[in-house]
Structures are given as structure tokens and as C-alpha cells.
C-alpha positions as CSV (number, residue, x, y, z in Angstrom):
1,X,-10.0,-5.5,0.4
2,X,-12.6,-6.6,3.2
3,X,-12.5,-10.3,4.3
4,X,-15.5,-9.7,6.4
5,X,-18.5,-12.2,5.2
6,X,-21.9,-10.9,4.0
7,X,-24.9,-11.9,6.0
8,X,-26.2,-16.0,4.8
9,X,-22.4,-16.8,4.5
10,X,-22.0,-19.7,6.8
11,X,-18.1,-20.6,5.8
12,X,-17.0,-23.6,4.7
13,X,-16.4,-24.6,0.7
14,X,-18.8,-22.1,-0.6
15,X,-17.5,-19.1,1.9
16,X,-14.0,-20.2,0.5
17,X,-15.2,-19.6,-3.0
18,X,-16.4,-16.4,-2.0
19,X,-13.0,-15.3,-0.5
20,X,-11.2,-16.7,-3.8
21,X,-13.5,-14.4,-5.8
22,X,-12.6,-11.3,-3.8
23,X,-9.1,-11.8,-3.7
24,X,-8.7,-12.6,-7.2
25,X,-11.0,-9.2,-7.6
26,X,-8.4,-7.2,-4.9
27,X,-5.0,-9.0,-6.3
28,X,-5.2,-9.4,-10.1
29,X,-5.2,-5.4,-11.1
30,X,-1.8,-5.8,-9.3
31,X,-0.8,-8.7,-10.9
32,X,-1.6,-7.3,-14.3
33,X,0.0,-4.8,-13.5
34,X,3.7,-5.9,-12.7
35,X,3.4,-8.7,-15.4
36,X,2.7,-5.4,-17.7
37,X,5.7,-4.2,-16.7
38,X,7.9,-7.1,-18.0
39,X,9.4,-6.8,-21.7
40,X,8.2,-8.6,-24.9
41,X,8.1,-11.6,-25.4
42,X,8.6,-12.2,-21.4
43,X,5.3,-10.4,-21.1
44,X,3.5,-12.6,-23.6
45,X,4.4,-15.7,-22.0
46,X,3.2,-14.6,-18.8
47,X,0.3,-13.1,-19.5
48,X,-0.6,-16.5,-21.7
49,X,0.4,-18.7,-18.5
50,X,-2.4,-16.7,-16.3
51,X,-4.9,-16.7,-18.7
52,X,-5.2,-13.6,-19.8
53,X,-4.6,-13.9,-23.4
54,X,-4.5,-16.7,-26.2
55,X,-1.2,-17.7,-27.8
56,X,-1.7,-15.2,-30.7
57,X,-2.1,-12.1,-28.1
58,X,-6.0,-11.9,-28.1
59,X,-7.3,-11.4,-25.1
60,X,-9.3,-14.3,-23.5
61,X,-11.1,-14.7,-19.9
62,X,-9.5,-18.1,-19.2
63,X,-9.3,-19.4,-15.6
64,X,-6.2,-17.9,-14.0
65,X,-6.2,-20.7,-11.0
66,X,-7.7,-20.7,-7.8
67,X,-5.5,-17.7,-5.7
68,X,-5.4,-19.9,-2.6
69,X,-2.0,-18.4,-1.7
70,X,-2.8,-14.8,-2.0
71,X,-6.0,-15.4,-0.3
72,X,-4.1,-16.9,2.6
73,X,-1.7,-13.9,2.6
74,X,-5.1,-11.6,2.8
75,X,-6.6,-14.2,5.3
76,X,-4.0,-14.2,7.8
77,X,-3.6,-10.9,7.9
78,X,-7.3,-10.4,8.9
79,X,-7.2,-13.2,11.4
80,X,-4.8,-11.0,13.1
81,X,-5.9,-7.7,13.1
82,X,-4.3,-6.1,10.2
83,X,-5.9,-4.7,7.3
84,X,-5.9,-7.1,4.2
85,X,-6.0,-4.1,1.8
86,X,-2.6,-3.3,3.0
87,X,-1.4,-6.5,2.4
88,X,-2.5,-7.1,-1.3
89,X,1.1,-5.9,-2.8
90,X,2.4,-9.2,-0.5
91,X,-0.4,-11.4,-2.0
92,X,0.5,-10.5,-5.5
93,X,4.1,-11.1,-4.6
94,X,3.4,-14.7,-3.4
95,X,0.9,-15.9,-6.4
96,X,3.9,-14.4,-9.0
97,X,6.2,-17.0,-6.7
98,X,3.6,-19.8,-7.0
99,X,3.5,-19.6,-10.8
100,X,6.8,-19.1,-11.3
101,X,7.0,-22.9,-10.0
102,X,4.2,-23.7,-12.0
103,X,6.1,-22.4,-15.3
104,X,9.2,-24.4,-14.2
105,X,7.2,-27.6,-13.2
106,X,5.4,-28.3,-16.5
107,X,8.7,-28.3,-18.2
108,X,10.3,-30.7,-16.0
109,X,7.3,-32.9,-16.2
110,X,6.7,-32.6,-19.4
111,X,3.1,-31.8,-19.0
112,X,1.1,-30.7,-22.1
113,X,-1.7,-29.1,-20.4
114,X,-3.0,-26.8,-17.4
115,X,-6.0,-25.3,-16.6
116,X,-7.3,-27.1,-19.8
117,X,-5.2,-24.8,-22.0
118,X,-1.2,-26.1,-23.6
119,X,1.0,-25.6,-21.2
120,X,3.5,-22.6,-22.1
121,X,6.6,-24.6,-22.8
122,X,4.2,-26.5,-25.6
123,X,3.1,-23.1,-27.0
124,X,6.8,-20.8,-26.6
125,X,9.1,-23.4,-26.3
126,X,11.3,-24.6,-23.2
127,X,13.7,-21.8,-23.0
128,X,11.1,-19.1,-23.6
129,X,9.3,-20.9,-20.5
130,X,11.8,-21.5,-18.2
131,X,13.1,-17.5,-18.7
132,X,9.3,-16.5,-17.9
133,X,9.3,-18.3,-14.7
134,X,12.9,-16.9,-13.5
135,X,11.8,-13.4,-14.8
136,X,8.3,-13.9,-12.8
137,X,10.0,-15.1,-9.6
138,X,12.6,-12.0,-9.8
139,X,9.3,-10.0,-10.2
140,X,8.0,-11.2,-7.0
141,X,10.8,-10.1,-4.8
142,X,10.5,-6.7,-6.8
143,X,7.0,-6.3,-5.7
144,X,8.1,-6.7,-2.0
145,X,11.4,-4.4,-2.3
146,X,9.1,-1.7,-3.8
147,X,6.3,-2.2,-1.0
148,X,6.5,0.8,1.6
149,X,5.3,-1.1,4.2
150,X,7.7,-2.1,7.3
151,X,6.6,-5.7,7.1
152,X,7.8,-5.8,3.3
153,X,11.6,-6.3,3.8
154,X,11.1,-9.4,6.7
155,X,8.6,-10.8,4.1
156,X,11.2,-10.6,1.3
157,X,13.6,-12.5,3.1
158,X,11.0,-15.3,4.1
159,X,10.1,-15.4,0.4
160,X,13.2,-15.8,-0.5
161,X,14.2,-18.3,2.0
162,X,11.0,-20.1,0.7
163,X,11.9,-20.4,-2.7
164,X,15.2,-22.1,-1.9
165,X,13.4,-24.6,-0.2
166,X,11.0,-24.7,-3.0
167,X,13.8,-25.5,-5.2
168,X,15.4,-28.2,-3.0
169,X,12.3,-30.0,-3.1
170,X,12.0,-30.3,-6.5
171,X,15.5,-31.4,-7.0
172,X,14.5,-33.9,-4.3
173,X,11.5,-34.8,-6.1
174,X,13.3,-34.9,-9.4
175,X,16.1,-37.5,-7.5
176,X,13.2,-39.9,-7.1
177,X,12.6,-40.7,-10.3
178,X,15.9,-42.5,-10.6
179,X,15.2,-44.2,-7.6
180,X,12.7,-47.6,-7.7
181,X,9.4,-46.6,-6.1
182,X,9.3,-48.9,-3.2
183,X,12.8,-47.4,-2.4
184,X,11.2,-44.2,-1.8
185,X,10.2,-43.7,1.6
186,X,7.1,-42.3,3.1
187,X,9.0,-39.8,5.7
188,X,11.2,-38.8,2.6
189,X,8.5,-38.1,0.3
190,X,6.4,-35.9,3.2
191,X,9.6,-34.4,3.6
192,X,9.6,-33.4,0.2
193,X,6.1,-32.3,0.0
194,X,6.6,-30.1,2.5
195,X,9.7,-28.4,0.9
196,X,7.5,-28.1,-2.5
197,X,4.0,-27.2,-1.1
198,X,3.6,-26.8,2.4
199,X,6.5,-24.0,2.6
200,X,4.8,-21.4,-0.1
201,X,1.3,-21.9,2.0
202,X,3.3,-21.3,5.4
203,X,4.9,-18.8,3.8
204,X,2.0,-17.0,2.3
205,X,0.5,-17.3,6.4
206,X,3.3,-15.8,7.6
207,X,3.6,-13.1,5.6
208,X,-0.1,-11.9,6.2
209,X,0.7,-12.2,9.5
210,X,3.8,-10.0,9.0
211,X,1.4,-7.3,7.5
212,X,-0.7,-7.7,10.4
213,X,2.5,-6.6,12.6
214,X,1.8,-9.9,15.1
215,X,4.8,-11.4,17.3
216,X,7.5,-13.4,16.3
217,X,5.7,-16.8,18.0
218,X,2.2,-15.6,15.9
219,X,4.1,-15.5,12.9
220,X,5.9,-19.0,13.6
221,X,2.1,-20.5,14.4
222,X,0.9,-19.3,10.8
223,X,3.7,-20.6,9.3
224,X,3.4,-23.9,10.9
225,X,-0.6,-23.4,10.3
226,X,0.4,-23.2,6.2
227,X,2.7,-26.1,6.4
228,X,0.4,-28.4,7.7
229,X,-2.5,-27.2,5.4
230,X,-0.3,-27.7,2.6
231,X,1.1,-31.1,3.2
232,X,-3.1,-31.8,3.4
233,X,-3.2,-30.0,-0.1
234,X,-0.4,-31.9,-1.4
235,X,-2.1,-35.3,-0.6
236,X,-5.5,-34.4,-2.1
237,X,-3.7,-32.9,-4.8
238,X,-1.5,-36.7,-5.2
239,X,-5.0,-38.3,-5.0
240,X,-6.6,-35.7,-8.0
241,X,-3.8,-36.6,-10.0
242,X,-4.8,-40.3,-9.4
243,X,-8.5,-39.9,-9.6
244,X,-9.4,-36.7,-10.6
245,X,-11.9,-35.6,-13.5
246,X,-10.1,-34.7,-16.8
247,X,-13.0,-32.2,-17.2
248,X,-11.9,-30.4,-13.8
249,X,-8.2,-31.2,-14.0
250,X,-7.3,-30.2,-17.8
251,X,-5.2,-33.3,-17.4
252,X,-5.4,-37.0,-18.6
253,X,-7.0,-39.4,-16.0
254,X,-4.4,-41.3,-14.0
255,X,-1.6,-38.3,-15.5
256,X,0.5,-39.1,-12.3
257,X,0.5,-42.5,-12.4
258,X,1.6,-42.5,-16.1
259,X,4.3,-40.5,-15.6
260,X,5.3,-42.7,-12.9
261,X,5.5,-40.2,-10.2
262,X,6.5,-41.4,-6.5
263,X,2.9,-39.3,-5.4
264,X,2.2,-40.0,-1.8
265,X,-0.5,-42.1,-2.3
266,X,1.9,-44.4,-4.7
267,X,4.6,-44.2,-1.7
268,X,2.1,-45.4,0.8
269,X,1.2,-48.2,-1.3
270,X,4.4,-49.6,-2.4
271,X,5.1,-49.3,1.6
272,X,2.3,-52.0,2.4
273,X,4.0,-55.2,1.3
274,X,0.5,-56.2,-0.1
275,X,0.3,-58.4,-3.1
276,X,-1.0,-55.4,-4.6
277,X,2.0,-53.2,-4.0
278,X,4.3,-55.9,-5.7
279,X,1.6,-55.3,-8.8
280,X,1.8,-51.8,-8.5
281,X,5.7,-52.2,-8.6
282,X,5.6,-54.1,-11.7
283,X,3.5,-51.7,-13.5
284,X,5.9,-48.9,-12.7
285,X,8.9,-50.9,-14.3
286,X,7.0,-50.3,-17.5
287,X,8.8,-47.6,-19.5
288,X,5.4,-46.6,-20.3
289,X,1.6,-47.0,-19.4
290,X,-1.6,-47.0,-22.0
291,X,-4.8,-46.2,-20.4
292,X,-5.6,-49.5,-19.6
293,X,-2.5,-49.9,-17.4
294,X,-2.9,-46.8,-15.9
295,X,-6.3,-47.9,-14.8
296,X,-4.7,-51.0,-13.3
297,X,-2.0,-49.1,-11.2
298,X,-5.0,-47.2,-9.7
299,X,-6.7,-50.2,-8.7
300,X,-3.2,-51.6,-7.1
301,X,-2.6,-48.2,-5.3
302,X,-6.2,-48.7,-4.2
303,X,-6.2,-52.0,-3.2
304,X,-2.9,-51.5,-1.6
305,X,-4.2,-49.0,0.7
306,X,-2.4,-46.1,-0.7
307,X,-6.0,-43.9,-1.3
308,X,-7.0,-44.3,2.4
309,X,-3.9,-43.8,3.6
310,X,-3.6,-40.6,1.9
311,X,-7.2,-39.6,2.8
312,X,-6.6,-40.0,6.5
313,X,-3.1,-38.3,6.4
314,X,-5.1,-35.2,4.7
315,X,-7.4,-35.2,8.0
316,X,-4.9,-35.6,10.1
317,X,-2.3,-32.6,9.1
318,X,-5.8,-30.2,8.5
319,X,-6.2,-31.3,12.4
320,X,-2.5,-30.4,13.3
321,X,-2.9,-27.4,11.2
322,X,-5.8,-26.3,13.3
323,X,-3.7,-26.9,16.4
324,X,-1.1,-24.4,15.1
325,X,-4.0,-21.6,13.9
326,X,-5.3,-21.7,17.7
327,X,-1.7,-20.8,19.1
328,X,-2.0,-17.8,17.0
329,X,-5.6,-16.9,17.1
330,X,-6.6,-18.4,20.2
331,X,-10.5,-17.3,19.3
332,X,-10.8,-19.4,16.1
333,X,-14.1,-17.4,15.1
334,X,-11.6,-14.4,13.9
335,X,-9.8,-17.2,11.5
336,X,-13.1,-17.8,9.7
337,X,-11.5,-17.4,6.3
338,X,-8.5,-19.2,6.9
339,X,-10.5,-22.2,8.4
340,X,-12.7,-22.2,5.3
341,X,-9.8,-22.1,3.2
342,X,-8.3,-25.2,5.3
343,X,-11.9,-27.1,4.5
344,X,-11.6,-26.3,0.7
345,X,-8.3,-27.6,0.5
346,X,-9.2,-30.8,1.6
347,X,-12.6,-31.3,0.3
348,X,-12.0,-30.3,-2.9
349,X,-11.9,-33.1,-6.2
350,X,-9.8,-31.1,-8.8
């Protein structure tokens, strides 16, 4: 796969969209081959989750996700002078690890839909969805174990460590559910978000650097770039979880509020000490929220400054990300694909 831009490609969101499309074209065949190695029902669940099949097993062309993480692997390898084609197995491994977390997250959060389709656990049941996620995590590590590239071993160790960090972040997020929202601090929430989201984006960038033969300090700078970009991604994702368009998100309006999630905008709003924060805390005490209550909660988050804070933080995190990137790639022109992805992350609305 080449990440060289076509003539007339100006980068930014359009450049990112083209890169993501190229990534799917390059990585999807490896994903399909790997997933098809699963036995029986596990293969069926995984193929359904990726959007390749309907629940009855017939083929479909549903959207299989944005492919941001595998794109980061390939773009990082390219930025540091490597051949992205040599990192395609690693990109597939990162995407498998990401989808392992999605299968489990949907169960934990009891989300009924993903990508405008019923989630796997609602179709196949919780036990089968969880086990399929477990198998997908094992597949990710197997892909790297079978890759003859010299970077595969350190990449495998890095991905395994990242999965442990992801699990720790998920556990912390679940522990938040037993605490009042005003008792969860912004610092705690940011640390949790870095583990749940930033870690895998950082890992993707670091693995791309490893496959390019980068020096250790460059690998760490790329990891730091991805982590900061991941926090920006999570901040935007949390905003979408409150104000996103259901036609685009595939989830009901204000789904995160209805689920009483302690997302970053909510925690920031609670920390404001404003009358709107008190209103929000009272709404969160209710055992359930109907559509009207969700709208009131969203309005309270905005009036308490949660929306503005999250948008400002996302911009700040991306500035930090670019600073880290410049340590690994002093000539940022060589990292235009990574910068396009970063801009896509912070400007997306779904």
C-alpha cells in the first residue's frame, strides 16, 4: 500500500477520507482471511460484527468502521521512511484488538446498536459475543506472532501491554458507575480516557514506527502523539455521545446521558460548581431518563460549560500531539497523512 497523495489532494478531512479508504482496501483482505480462520459460530459472530454478513449469514456491505487505527499504523510507518505495505499485518492486528474492545464495550454498556445495526450481543447473546471478542484479541496477537518482519516481536509485546492498559481503563470506567458524577474528578476521567482510547492510538503509531525501523526515542514520540490524539478523539466522541445525530451515530440522541455515563463533558460540567451543574447532578440521580429529560441534561451540560471545555481540550490535546510528532518527524511535510488523520479526528461530527 502506498500513502503518497494523488495530484490535487490537499489533505485535511478529504485527505483523511482517502487515506481511510485506501487503508480499508489494503487491510480488509487480511482481516477477512484472519477472521475466517475462526471456528464455526465465532467466525459467524465476527463477520457479523465487522458488517460483512447479516445475522442469517448472508453477505452484506455494511460499514465496517472508520479504520482510523490501522490507518495510523500505515501512516506512521510512511512518515518515518518505512514501507507501509510491510506493516499491513500489524495494521490488521491493531484493528482486531480494537474490535475486541468494541464487542466487550457493547456488552458492558448494553448498547443496542452499532453502525446502525443491532450489536452482536443482542443478536447472538452475551456469552457468545464476549467469547468472540476474546477470540479476536487472540487473533490480533497471532497475526503478529506469525509475521516474519523483525518488528513483529516488539510490536506484539507492545500490543499485549496496550490491551492490559485498555482493560485497566475499562475497569476504572466501570468503577465510576458506582460513584456520584460530581465525585469523579476531571484528572481521573482524563487518565481513564487515555487508557481506554489514547493507549491504542498511541500503540498504533508506535507499531508503525517499529515497522519503519525507527529509533526508540522516535517510537516513544509517536506513541505520545497517538495518545494525545486519542484523548482529542475521546473528547470529540464524548461530545458526539451527547449531541450527535442519530442518523450518523447509529445510536439514540443523547445516548451517553441516558446511560448516565460520566463522560468528559459531563464531569467537567459537574466540576463547574454552577447552578447548571447542580441541575445536572439532580437529573443524574434519576434512575432513568426519557427523551425530554435527556434534552434537559444536554442543556445543563452546555450551560455549565462542559461542551466548551471539551472542545477547547480537544484542540489543546491536538496541539500537544503535533508537538510530539515534530520530535519524531522534524519535517512535518513527511507526516501529512498523520496530520490529516489528526484533523479528521478533531473535526468529525459522527
